[in-house]
KOLFI-75614 format. One record per residue (C-alpha): residue in three letters; x, y, z. Coordinates in steps of 0.5 Angstrom, whole numbers, plus 500, padded with zeros to 3 digits. Example, Ala and Ser with C-alpha at 12.3 -4.5 7.8 and 13.67 -1.06 7.14 Angstrom:
    r   xx   yy   zz
  ALA  525  491  516
  SER  527  498  514
END
This chain:
    r   xx   yy   zz
  UNK  500  500  500
  UNK  503  507  498
  UNK  501  512  504
  UNK  503  519  507
  UNK  501  521  513
  UNK  500  529  516
  UNK  498  530  523
  UNK  497  536  527
  UNK  494  538  534
  UNK  486  540  535
  UNK  484  541  542
  UNK  488  538  545
  UNK  488  531  541
  UNK  491  529  534
  UNK  488  530  528
  UNK  491  525  522
  UNK  490  525  515
  UNK  492  519  511
  UNK  493  519  504
  UNK  493  512  500
  UNK  492  508  494
  UNK  486  504  498
  UNK  480  508  494
  UNK  484  510  488
  UNK  479  510  483
  UNK  476  516  486
  UNK  478  523  484
  UNK  480  524  491
  UNK  480  520  498
  UNK  483  521  505
  UNK  482  517  512
  UNK  481  523  517
  UNK  482  520  524
  UNK  481  525  530
  UNK  482  522  537
  UNK  480  515  536
  UNK  474  517  531
  UNK  476  516  523
  UNK  472  517  517
  UNK  474  515  510
  UNK  472  521  505
  UNK  471  520  497
  UNK  470  525  492
  UNK  468  523  485
  UNK  466  527  479
  UNK  463  525  472
  UNK  467  525  466
  UNK  461  528  462
  UNK  456  533  463
  UNK  449  531  466
  UNK  444  533  460
  UNK  437  537  461
  UNK  438  540  468
  UNK  439  547  470
  UNK  443  546  477
  UNK  449  544  479
  UNK  448  536  481
  UNK  452  535  487
  UNK  450  529  492
  UNK  453  528  499
  UNK  452  521  502
  UNK  454  520  509
  UNK  454  513  511
  UNK  454  510  518
  UNK  457  503  519
  UNK  455  499  525
  UNK  462  496  526
  UNK  464  503  527
  UNK  462  503  534
  UNK  464  496  535
  UNK  457  493  536
  UNK  452  488  532
  UNK  446  493  531
  UNK  440  493  528
  UNK  434  489  529
  UNK  433  482  531
  UNK  431  481  524
  UNK  436  485  520
  UNK  443  485  522
  UNK  446  490  517
  UNK  445  498  515
  UNK  438  500  513
  UNK  436  507  511
  UNK  440  513  514
  UNK  438  515  521
  UNK  436  522  523
  UNK  443  523  526
  UNK  447  521  519
  UNK  442  526  515
  UNK  443  531  519
  UNK  451  530  519
  UNK  451  530  511
  UNK  447  536  511
  UNK  453  540  515
  UNK  458  537  510
  UNK  453  539  504
  UNK  452  546  506
  UNK  459  547  508
  UNK  462  545  501
  UNK  457  547  496
  UNK  458  554  496
  UNK  465  553  494
  UNK  463  550  487
  UNK  462  554  481
  UNK  454  553  480
  UNK  455  553  472
  UNK  458  546  473
  UNK  453  540  470
  UNK  458  535  471
  UNK  456  530  477
  UNK  460  531  483
  UNK  459  525  489
  UNK  462  526  496
  UNK  461  520  500
  UNK  463  520  508
  UNK  464  513  511
  UNK  464  513  518
  UNK  470  507  520
  UNK  470  508  527
  UNK  467  512  532
  UNK  469  513  539
  UNK  468  519  544
  UNK  468  524  538
  UNK  463  526  534
  UNK  464  525  526
  UNK  460  530  524
  UNK  466  535  525
  UNK  471  530  522
  UNK  467  529  516
  UNK  467  536  514
  UNK  475  536  514
  UNK  475  530  511
  UNK  471  532  505
  UNK  475  538  504
  UNK  481  535  504
  UNK  478  530  499
  UNK  476  535  494
  UNK  482  540  495
  UNK  487  535  493
  UNK  483  532  488
  UNK  482  534  480
  UNK  475  536  482
  UNK  475  544  481
  UNK  472  547  488
  UNK  474  553  492
  UNK  476  550  498
  UNK  480  548  503
  UNK  474  549  508
  UNK  475  547  515
  UNK  470  545  521
  UNK  470  546  529
  UNK  466  545  535
  UNK  466  550  540
  UNK  462  549  547
  UNK  461  554  552
  UNK  462  551  559
  UNK  457  552  564
  UNK  462  554  569
  UNK  465  558  564
  UNK  471  558  559
  UNK  470  554  552
  UNK  472  547  550
  UNK  474  545  543
  UNK  471  539  540
  UNK  467  537  546
  UNK  466  530  547
  UNK  460  526  547
  UNK  460  526  555
  UNK  461  533  556
  UNK  455  535  551
  UNK  451  530  554
  UNK  452  531  562
  UNK  450  538  562
  UNK  457  541  562
  UNK  456  545  556
  UNK  451  550  555
  UNK  452  552  548
  UNK  454  547  543
  UNK  457  551  536
  UNK  459  547  530
  UNK  462  552  525
  UNK  465  552  518
  UNK  470  557  515
  UNK  475  560  511
  UNK  480  566  510
  UNK  477  569  516
  UNK  470  568  514
  UNK  464  564  516
  UNK  461  559  511
  UNK  456  554  516
  UNK  454  555  523
  UNK  450  550  527
  UNK  449  553  535
  UNK  444  549  540
  UNK  444  553  547
  UNK  440  554  553
  UNK  439  562  552
  UNK  445  564  550
  UNK  446  572  549
  UNK  448  574  542
  UNK  455  577  545
  UNK  457  570  547
  UNK  455  567  541
  UNK  459  571  537
  UNK  465  570  542
  UNK  463  562  540
  UNK  464  564  533
  UNK  470  568  534
  UNK  473  562  538
  UNK  472  557  532
  UNK  475  562  527
  UNK  481  562  531
  UNK  482  554  531
  UNK  479  554  523
  UNK  485  558  521
  UNK  490  553  524
  UNK  486  547  520
  UNK  487  551  514
  UNK  494  552  515
  UNK  494  544  516
  UNK  490  543  510
  UNK  494  548  505
  UNK  500  545  507
  UNK  497  538  505
  UNK  495  541  498
  UNK  501  544  497
  UNK  504  537  497
  UNK  499  532  494
  UNK  494  537  491
  UNK  493  535  483
  UNK  491  540  478
  UNK  484  541  477
  UNK  480  539  471
  UNK  478  545  466
  UNK  470  545  466
  UNK  466  549  461
  UNK  464  556  463
  UNK  457  560  463
  UNK  455  559  455
  UNK  451  565  454
  UNK  450  566  446
  UNK  450  573  444
  UNK  443  572  441
  UNK  440  570  448
  UNK  443  576  451
  UNK  440  580  446
  UNK  433  577  446
  UNK  433  578  453
  UNK  435  585  453
  UNK  430  587  448
  UNK  424  583  450
  UNK  424  581  457
  UNK  429  586  461
  UNK  424  592  462
  UNK  419  587  465
  UNK  423  584  470
  UNK  423  590  475
  UNK  415  590  475
  UNK  415  582  476
  UNK  420  583  482
  UNK  418  589  485
  UNK  411  590  482
  UNK  408  587  488
  UNK  407  588  495
  UNK  404  581  496
  UNK  409  576  496
  UNK  405  571  493
  UNK  403  575  488
  UNK  410  577  487
  UNK  412  570  486
  UNK  406  568  481
  UNK  408  574  477
  UNK  416  572  476
  UNK  413  565  475
  UNK  409  567  469
  UNK  415  572  466
  UNK  419  566  467
  UNK  414  562  463
  UNK  414  567  458
  UNK  421  568  457
  UNK  423  560  456
  UNK  417  559  451
  UNK  420  565  447
  UNK  427  562  447
  UNK  425  556  445
  UNK  421  559  439
  UNK  426  564  437
  UNK  433  561  439
  UNK  437  555  437
  UNK  436  549  442
  UNK  444  550  444
  UNK  442  557  446
  UNK  435  556  448
  UNK  437  550  454
  UNK  440  556  458
  UNK  434  560  458
  UNK  432  559  465
  UNK  439  559  468
  UNK  440  566  465
  UNK  433  568  467
  UNK  435  566  474
  UNK  442  570  474
  UNK  439  577  472
  UNK  434  576  477
  UNK  439  575  482
  UNK  443  581  479
  UNK  437  586  480
  UNK  435  584  487
  UNK  442  585  489
  UNK  443  592  486
  UNK  437  594  489
  UNK  439  592  495
  UNK  445  595  495
  UNK  444  601  492
  UNK  437  603  493
  UNK  435  600  500
  UNK  429  597  496
  UNK  426  589  497
  UNK  422  585  493
  UNK  415  586  497
  UNK  417  594  498
  UNK  418  592  506
  UNK  424  596  509
  UNK  431  592  511
  UNK  428  591  518
  UNK  421  590  517
  UNK  417  584  519
  UNK  411  582  514
  UNK  404  582  518
  UNK  404  577  523
  UNK  398  572  526
  UNK  398  567  531
  UNK  393  563  534
  UNK  393  558  540
  UNK  387  552  539
  UNK  381  553  536
  UNK  382  547  531
  UNK  379  541  534
  UNK  377  539  541
  UNK  380  532  540
  UNK  387  535  539
  UNK  391  536  545
  UNK  394  542  543
  UNK  395  547  536
  UNK  398  552  534
  UNK  397  557  528
  UNK  402  562  525
  UNK  403  566  519
  UNK  409  571  517
  UNK  406  574  511
  UNK  405  568  506
  UNK  408  563  510
  UNK  403  559  514
  UNK  404  553  519
  UNK  400  549  523
  UNK  403  545  529
  UNK  399  540  532
  UNK  402  537  539
  UNK  400  530  542
  UNK  401  528  549
  UNK  403  521  551
  UNK  406  517  557
  UNK  413  515  558
  UNK  412  509  554
  UNK  411  513  548
  UNK  418  515  548
  UNK  422  514  542
  UNK  428  509  542
  UNK  434  511  538
  UNK  439  506  537
  UNK  444  508  532
  UNK  451  508  531
  UNK  452  514  534
  UNK  446  515  539
  UNK  443  510  544
  UNK  437  514  547
  UNK  430  515  549
  UNK  427  522  546
  UNK  421  524  550
  UNK  420  530  546
  UNK  419  530  538
  UNK  418  535  533
  UNK  417  533  526
  UNK  416  537  520
  UNK  412  536  513
  UNK  412  540  507
  UNK  407  538  503
  UNK  407  540  495
  UNK  401  544  495
  UNK  404  549  500
  UNK  408  552  494
  UNK  402  551  489
  UNK  404  545  486
  UNK  403  538  485
  UNK  407  532  487
  UNK  408  526  491
  UNK  406  525  498
  UNK  409  520  504
  UNK  415  519  506
  UNK  421  524  508
  UNK  427  528  505
  UNK  433  531  508
  UNK  430  537  508
  UNK  424  535  512
  UNK  428  532  517
  UNK  433  538  517
  UNK  428  543  519
  UNK  424  538  524
  UNK  431  538  527
  UNK  432  545  527
  UNK  426  547  531
  UNK  426  541  535
  UNK  433  544  537
  UNK  430  551  538
  UNK  424  548  543
  UNK  428  543  547
  UNK  431  548  552
  UNK  424  550  555
  UNK  421  543  555
  UNK  420  541  562
  UNK  424  536  566
  UNK  420  529  566
  UNK  420  530  574
  UNK  415  536  573
  UNK  412  534  567
  UNK  412  527  565
  UNK  409  526  559
  UNK  412  524  552
  UNK  411  530  547
  UNK  410  530  540
  UNK  409  536  535
  UNK  408  535  528
  UNK  408  542  524
  UNK  405  542  517
  UNK  408  547  512
  UNK  401  549  509
  UNK  403  555  505
  UNK  410  557  503
  UNK  414  563  502
  UNK  420  563  506
  UNK  423  560  512
  UNK  417  555  514
  UNK  422  552  519
  UNK  422  558  524
  UNK  415  559  523
  UNK  414  552  525
  UNK  418  554  532
  UNK  413  560  533
  UNK  407  555  532
  UNK  409  549  536
  UNK  411  554  542
  UNK  403  556  541
  UNK  401  549  541
  UNK  405  547  547
  UNK  402  553  551
  UNK  395  551  548
  UNK  396  544  551
  UNK  398  546  558
  UNK  405  544  557
  UNK  409  549  563
  UNK  415  551  558
  UNK  420  555  561
  UNK  419  561  556
  UNK  415  562  549
  UNK  420  561  543
  UNK  420  565  537
  UNK  425  564  531
  UNK  427  569  525
  UNK  430  568  518
  UNK  435  573  516
  UNK  438  575  509
  UNK  444  578  506
  UNK  445  581  500
  UNK  453  582  499
  UNK  457  586  494
  UNK  459  581  488
  UNK  467  581  491
  UNK  467  582  498
  UNK  475  581  499
  UNK  476  587  494
  UNK  476  594  497
  UNK  469  597  494
  UNK  470  603  498
  UNK  468  607  492
  UNK  461  604  491
  UNK  457  609  495
  UNK  450  605  496
  UNK  445  605  502
  UNK  448  598  504
  UNK  452  598  511
  UNK  460  599  510
  UNK  465  595  513
  UNK  472  595  511
  UNK  473  591  504
  UNK  465  589  504
  UNK  459  592  502
  UNK  453  589  504
  UNK  446  589  506
  UNK  442  585  512
  UNK  435  583  510
  UNK  430  581  516
  UNK  425  576  515
  UNK  427  574  508
  UNK  421  571  503
  UNK  421  569  496
  UNK  426  571  492
  UNK  430  574  497
  UNK  430  567  500
  UNK  432  564  493
  UNK  437  569  491
  UNK  441  572  497
  UNK  447  570  499
  UNK  446  568  507
  UNK  440  564  510
  UNK  441  566  518
  UNK  436  563  522
  UNK  436  565  529
  UNK  430  562  534
  UNK  430  564  542
  UNK  426  567  548
  UNK  426  574  550
  UNK  433  572  554
  UNK  437  569  549
  UNK  438  564  543
  UNK  436  557  543
  UNK  438  555  536
  UNK  442  558  530
  UNK  443  555  523
  UNK  447  559  517
  UNK  448  557  510
  UNK  451  562  505
  UNK  451  562  498
  UNK  458  566  497
  UNK  465  564  499
  UNK  464  566  506
  UNK  461  572  511
  UNK  465  576  515
  UNK  465  576  523
  UNK  462  583  523
  UNK  456  582  518
  UNK  454  576  523
  UNK  454  580  529
  UNK  450  585  526
  UNK  445  580  523
  UNK  445  577  531
  UNK  442  584  533
  UNK  437  585  528
  UNK  435  578  529
  UNK  434  579  537
  UNK  429  585  535
  UNK  425  582  530
  UNK  425  576  535
  UNK  422  580  541
  UNK  417  583  536
  UNK  415  576  534
  UNK  414  574  541
  UNK  409  580  543
  UNK  405  577  538
  UNK  405  570  540
  UNK  404  573  547
  UNK  398  576  545
  UNK  395  570  542
  UNK  396  566  549
  UNK  400  570  554
  UNK  402  563  558
  UNK  401  556  558
  UNK  394  554  560
  UNK  393  551  567
  UNK  391  544  565
  UNK  392  540  559
  UNK  387  539  555
  UNK  381  534  557
  UNK  383  530  551
  UNK  389  528  553
  UNK  391  522  558
  UNK  392  524  565
  UNK  399  522  568
  UNK  399  521  576
  UNK  406  520  579
  UNK  407  517  585
  UNK  413  514  588
  UNK  414  507  592
  UNK  419  504  596
  UNK  425  500  591
  UNK  424  494  594
  UNK  416  494  593
  UNK  418  494  585
  UNK  418  487  584
  UNK  412  486  588
  UNK  408  491  583
  UNK  411  488  577
  UNK  410  480  580
  UNK  412  474  577
  UNK  413  475  569
  UNK  409  482  570
  UNK  403  478  572
  UNK  401  483  577
  UNK  402  489  574
  UNK  399  487  567
  UNK  393  485  571
  UNK  392  492  574
  UNK  393  495  567
  UNK  388  490  564
  UNK  383  491  569
  UNK  383  498  569
  UNK  386  500  562
  UNK  391  505  564
  UNK  398  505  562
  UNK  404  504  568
  UNK  411  505  567
  UNK  416  504  573
  UNK  422  507  574
  UNK  429  504  578
  UNK  428  509  583
  UNK  421  507  585
  UNK  417  512  581
  UNK  411  510  578
  UNK  408  514  572
  UNK  400  512  571
  UNK  397  514  565
  UNK  389  514  563
  UNK  383  517  561
  UNK  376  517  564
  UNK  379  515  571
  UNK  383  510  569
  UNK  389  513  572
  UNK  386  514  579
  UNK  383  507  579
  UNK  390  504  577
  UNK  394  509  582
  UNK  389  506  588
  UNK  391  499  586
  UNK  398  500  586
  UNK  398  504  593
  UNK  394  499  596
  UNK  399  493  593
  UNK  405  497  595
  UNK  403  500  602
  UNK  408  501  607
  UNK  404  500  614
  UNK  406  504  620
  UNK  404  503  627
  UNK  397  506  629
  UNK  393  505  622
  UNK  387  501  622
  UNK  383  496  617
  UNK  378  491  617
  UNK  381  485  615
  UNK  379  477  613
  UNK  382  472  617
  UNK  386  468  612
  UNK  389  463  616
  UNK  389  460  623
  UNK  394  458  628
  UNK  394  455  635
  UNK  397  462  637
  UNK  394  467  633
  UNK  391  468  626
  UNK  393  472  620
  UNK  389  478  617
  UNK  389  480  610
  UNK  389  488  610
  UNK  391  489  603
  UNK  391  485  596
  UNK  398  482  598
  UNK  399  483  605
  UNK  397  480  612
  UNK  399  481  619
  UNK  399  477  625
  UNK  394  478  631
  UNK  397  474  636
  UNK  392  470  641
  UNK  393  475  647
  UNK  391  481  642
  UNK  384  478  641
  UNK  381  481  648
  UNK  383  484  654
  UNK  382  477  657
  UNK  385  471  656
  UNK  383  467  650
  UNK  385  459  651
  UNK  383  457  643
  UNK  383  462  637
  UNK  377  457  634
  UNK  373  459  640
  UNK  373  466  637
  UNK  374  466  629
  UNK  374  462  623
  UNK  377  463  616
  UNK  373  468  612
  UNK  371  472  618
  UNK  372  480  618
  UNK  375  483  624
  UNK  377  490  626
  UNK  385  491  627
  UNK  390  496  628
  UNK  397  496  626
  UNK  401  495  633
  UNK  408  495  630
  UNK  413  493  624
  UNK  418  488  627
  UNK  425  488  626
  UNK  424  483  620
  UNK  419  488  617
  UNK  413  483  619
  UNK  406  486  621
  UNK  403  485  628
  UNK  396  487  629
  UNK  391  487  635
  UNK  384  487  635
  UNK  383  489  642
  UNK  387  495  641
  UNK  382  497  635
  UNK  376  494  639
  UNK  377  491  646
  UNK  369  489  646
  UNK  369  486  639
  UNK  369  479  642
  UNK  365  480  648
  UNK  358  477  646
  UNK  362  470  644
  UNK  367  470  650
  UNK  360  471  655
  UNK  357  465  651
  UNK  363  460  651
  UNK  363  454  656
  UNK  365  454  663
  UNK  373  454  663
  UNK  377  450  669
  UNK  371  447  672
  UNK  368  453  675
  UNK  361  454  674
  UNK  360  462  672
  UNK  360  465  665
  UNK  366  468  663
  UNK  365  476  664
  UNK  369  482  663
  UNK  370  486  669
  UNK  370  494  669
  UNK  378  494  669
  UNK  378  489  664
  UNK  375  494  659
  UNK  380  498  654
  UNK  387  495  652
  UNK  386  490  658
  UNK  394  489  660
  UNK  400  488  655
  UNK  403  482  652
  UNK  409  480  651
  UNK  412  478  644
  UNK  409  478  638
  UNK  410  477  631
  UNK  410  469  630
  UNK  412  467  636
  UNK  408  465  643
  UNK  407  470  648
  UNK  406  470  656
  UNK  399  470  658
  UNK  396  477  659
  UNK  397  480  666
  UNK  390  484  669
  UNK  386  479  664
  UNK  378  478  667
  UNK  377  472  671
  UNK  372  466  668
END
């Protein structure tokens, strides 16, 4: 094997890139190892262009391998990898969103990047995957504008930052903010943040710290590229025939401004632009040669992009006429959809409309996640759907795609910090957000609608969460000094730009940044940033954070206007959960042999019972089923204390006393000396099996056995039977109770299952 290795240190661990002929049919490949986590990245580009498409055909596949975890995973009947897990899809999206902007988008050769996780230990392979994909592409002959590097930065609870924190630190609460940042040449290309109400200044500090680490990895990659990099292949440039350009200028250019900027209604603006595109493509097909006409759609898209940028930067003009920091009209509604549903929220932001529906279940409804990377249970889930009718189109329904999984995960990340702990609210929570109308940033609208659904369902969330999508129009060459350009956009050294609040329609499609920020009034809970340019300077991002906060606070006011706080009670349609605690040593008794006892209670009451290892029992049911089951559980697992009284059934007889049933699975001994305040010679003189007798718990002995007393509960209970017993000891008188024998009638010695001495002070016969 031919092999070369390069190493550096990142976050106190060694990062090693191994280049060999292992996958030598690929255009570029590398095995990148960080700590004990290793990934293989390969990059391949097709020899010829893909015909009949108007987009760059890049595919990024992230392959989880069970062997990477050193375990035989999968189901009992399927011991091989199946469909990608959500974690794999999200990691693949991180790689895709980082490398895609660095390709020339006019390329029509297919490019496929495959990340195969070979080994996984305490370090997350997603960051390793980004760096590996960069090296595979940068050392190949595939034309690409990298390298680009990635790092994870964690903000510690006690203060300080951690570079590439391991799974354990991220899972035990030590990390209060987790940021994955990608960048190059001092700019940012991709950001993912999950946090517990992080201040905007702290978020910027996290990203700045990440950029410092990124530059170290960039230097490492550039050293490798200088040693191993191949000459890049030549690809066809943008083919824009003179006839195509002239026809557009003559017949369409004058109409373009009206189509883009002529409607303040975003939906009508989309319709007008789409209609003009259709008119232009038809005209090109009728007028131009086929080789020119096939570029009509791409050229139209370029001209729209140029116009939107020019007007934003030079004239402060937006497609729907809003100000740069103005939010579209908002509408919020909590509930009111159907009494069958446990909680609903409806949220409008302009032409983007989302319906979120919440369902409450018991602890057993939590999702079990068993993958290569994650083994856990989830009691809070957010799922997102994007049906074709939301954009006025037809299409296939059913199934999930990467976009749906990504948007659902982002909203879930944004809401997770405000979800109450299981101890305070033991329900399993599932929210489904339906994007029923789309005109920009349905993911952030899903956060808002889901907050309303949570409060409508009576979930005691910490605080409402809202999200907003920010955009950016950047000068075409941000690294070149554009001081001579005197547009109305903001100015920072060497860069001319304009930040847009609440992007929609063409701004979303043609803008240079999609920057989503969600959080409460106190801080950020989630961030996701994608770009369509080489990178965004940190100063731009800092300004965008400030604008996003102002917009978020405005949206939160609309949400609070619909419902100021969570409802005090859960929906009547939702099942009721009752939480009780039983002694840990009674868990086995409750479960019973093979689960017979607990399953019997479930079958009898219709309730759901979930038992924790510490003795916490969650009982869920509707229409009183939970209360019935709780009563049976408490009766079964009752801890007896001295002084408790019962009316029990005599279950067994002995010479020295009787056993009395005082619970479904509990008995206590009434010693013969505890029958009456007088001497009793034979148990059978007074009781038989099945008799009901009043008892009081006299004591719990050192072995946990329950000793009962009848005479302490009712000293005269056996009076009539004692008076009518045959004469004893040869005397002729009947048994009598003297006045001094009433009450407790003396003491007994011993207890439990042992014998006792005759009672002192007993009555005479």
